[in-house]
FILUM-949178 format. One record per residue (C-alpha): x, y, z; residue in one letter. Coordinates in steps of 0.1 Angstrom, whole numbers, padded with zeros to 4 digits, always signed. Example, Ala and Ser with C-alpha at 12.3 -4.5 7.8 and 13.67 -1.06 7.14 Angstrom:
2
+0123-0045+0078A+0137-0011+0071S
//
This chain:
239
-0588-0149-0324M-0555-0140-0309A-0542-0161-0280E-0543-0144-0245P-0510-0129-0233P-0488-0153-0213V-0487-0145-0176A-0452-0137-0163A-0437-0163-0139P-0440-0156-0102A-0402-0156-0098R-0374-0140-0118I-0339-0153-0123A-0312-0131-0107R-0280-0150-0103F-0266-0180-0122G-0245-0209-0108R-0211-0192-0114S-0221-0160-0096E-0235-0180-0066R-0203-0202-0064V-0182-0170-0064A-0203-0155-0037H-0203-0185-0014W-0166-0191-0020S-0160-0156-0007L-0184-0161+0022A-0168-0194+0034I-0133-0181+0030A-0141-0149+0048F-0156-0169+0077G-0124-0190+0080V-0102-0159+0076L-0121-0140+0103A-0120-0169+0128A-0083-0176+0123T-0075-0139+0122G-0092-0135+0156A-0071-0163+0170A-0040-0144+0158L-0052-0110+0170Y-0065-0120+0205F-0040-0139+0227P-0068-0155+0247S-0081-0173+0217L-0047-0191+0212A-0060-0215+0238L-0086-0227+0214L-0064-0225+0183L-0026-0223+0186P-0011-0195+0167R+0010-0216+0143P-0020-0236+0133Q-0042-0205+0130A-0016-0188+0108K-0014-0219+0085A-0052-0221+0081I-0054-0183+0076H-0029-0185+0047L-0045-0216+0032D-0079-0200+0032A-0066-0169+0015A-0049-0190-0012I-0080-0212-0015G-0102-0182-0021L-0079-0170-0049G-0079-0204-0065V-0117-0207-0062A-0123-0173-0079L-0099-0181-0107V-0115-0215-0112A-0150-0198-0114V-0137-0175-0141V-0119-0202-0161V-0146-0230-0158F-0177-0210-0150G-0202-0190-0171D-0180-0161-0182R-0208-0145-0200R-0229-0142-0168A-0199-0131-0149L-0192-0103-0175R-0229-0093-0173R-0226-0090-0135T-0194-0070-0138A-0211-0046-0162R-0241-0043-0139D-0219-0034-0110L-0197-0010-0130D-0206+0027-0126G-0234+0046-0110F-0265+0061-0126T-0280+0093-0112R-0308+0074-0095D-0282+0050-0078E-0262+0080-0065V-0295+0094-0051R-0303+0061-0035F-0270+0062-0016V-0268+0099-0007T-0305+0103+0002G-0312+0070+0020A-0315+0085+0055A-0337+0114+0043G-0361+0091+0024R-0365+0068+0053A-0372+0098+0076W-0397+0115+0053H-0412+0083+0038G-0402+0093+0002E-0401+0067-0026P-0368+0051-0036T-0353+0061-0070P-0358+0032-0095P-0328+0008-0093Q-0314-0018-0116G-0303-0053-0108R-0280-0038-0081F-0290-0008-0062N-0266+0020-0054G-0258+0007-0020G-0250-0028-0033Q-0227-0013-0059K-0209+0008-0034L-0205-0022-0011N-0191-0043-0039A-0166-0016-0049A-0154-0010-0014V-0152-0047-0006T-0132-0053-0038L-0108-0025-0029G-0104-0038+0006L-0097-0073-0007M-0068-0060-0027V-0055-0041+0003V-0058-0072+0025L-0041-0094-0001A-0012-0070-0006A-0007-0063+0032S-0011-0101+0040G+0015-0110+0014F+0039-0085+0029L+0033-0099+0064L+0039-0134+0051W+0069-0126+0029Y+0084-0102+0054G+0090-0132+0078E+0112-0147+0050R+0129-0116+0038D+0133-0087+0062T+0135-0062+0034R+0098-0066+0030F+0090-0063+0067R+0072-0030+0072F+0057-0019+0105A+0027-0004+0087G+0016-0036+0071S+0001-0049+0103V-0018-0017+0109H-0031-0015+0073V-0042-0052+0075H-0059-0047+0108D-0078-0016+0097I-0089-0031+0064A-0102-0061+0083T-0122-0040+0107M-0139-0022+0079V-0147-0054+0061V-0162-0068+0093L-0185-0038+0095L-0195-0042+0059L-0202-0080+0064V-0223-0073+0095C-0244-0049+0076G-0247-0073+0047H-0258-0101+0071L-0284-0079+0087Y-0299-0070+0054L-0298-0105+0041A-0311-0123+0072L-0331-0099+0094F-0343-0069+0076N-0378-0078+0062P-0376-0055+0032G-0344-0070+0019T-0344-0106+0032R-0360-0118+0000E-0327-0110-0018A-0311-0140-0001L-0331-0163-0023D-0311-0149-0053G-0279-0163-0038M-0293-0196-0026T-0317-0207-0053R-0309-0182-0080G-0342-0164-0083D-0364-0140-0064V-0400-0131-0061D-0410-0110-0091R-0433-0087-0071G-0405-0080-0046W-0380-0074-0074A-0405-0050-0091R-0407-0030-0059T-0369-0029-0051H-0353-0032-0086H-0380-0019-0110P-0356-0008-0137R-0340-0043-0139W-0374-0060-0139V-0386-0037-0167A-0355-0047-0188E-0360-0084-0181V-0397-0083-0190E-0390-0063-0222A-0365-0090-0232A-0390-0117-0223E-0417-0100-0244A-0393-0097-0274Q-0384-0134-0270G-0421-0144-0271R-0427-0122-0301A-0398-0137-0320E-0410-0173-0311T-0445-0164-0323T-0433-0149-0356S-0413-0181-0363A-0444-0203-0360L-0465-0212-0391P-0492-0187-0398A-0520-0211-0390G-0507-0219-0355S-0505-0182-0343R-0542-0179-0338T-0570-0201-0325S-0593-0215-0351P-0624-0195-0357S-0658-0208-0347A-0680-0220-0377P
//
């Protein structure tokens, strides 16, 4: 008699340690950069944090973020990082529909197109955030180096840096709302704290990804079973 099928675990792994370290390095650095940037932008905050000190911490946080991300790539799980990069790269038709029709679906109560490990909104947010980080790094470098070499002092650098910062702040506020307050997406925070999420929640919000994971799990179980001695694959028959 064949053994009964093994029940799937209640939770499903979403992010490994390297991915979580990269995420929280970015989150901590952004918090420091936002706080010190505000002290540089608003003169009234200079009473709490003098401008020279705020500028030094701001620069150190930016450098620290770069060092942390490089360290994660060099010493972390590069295989997992490459998998995440692949999962974030490009948009399927369903992911485009997720982004373009979000408001209409919410209004009419229509189902969400099936999404992978990252939905279309998360992919768009990652792409825009990455682009803005490049803009912030380049404009920030020009602001810093322009103080040492006037040939690199451009009036537009300040405006570009400020506008990019405002857009990032809006994205972060939306990210925090979805991660901390919105009931439908709050479960996703577990993925970045403990590494796994509830399988039922994932099946609802990321069904294509769960189907891929469960197919791989089933294949792994089949390969394990086929490797066992023939007599151990089935329960002994009753006399």
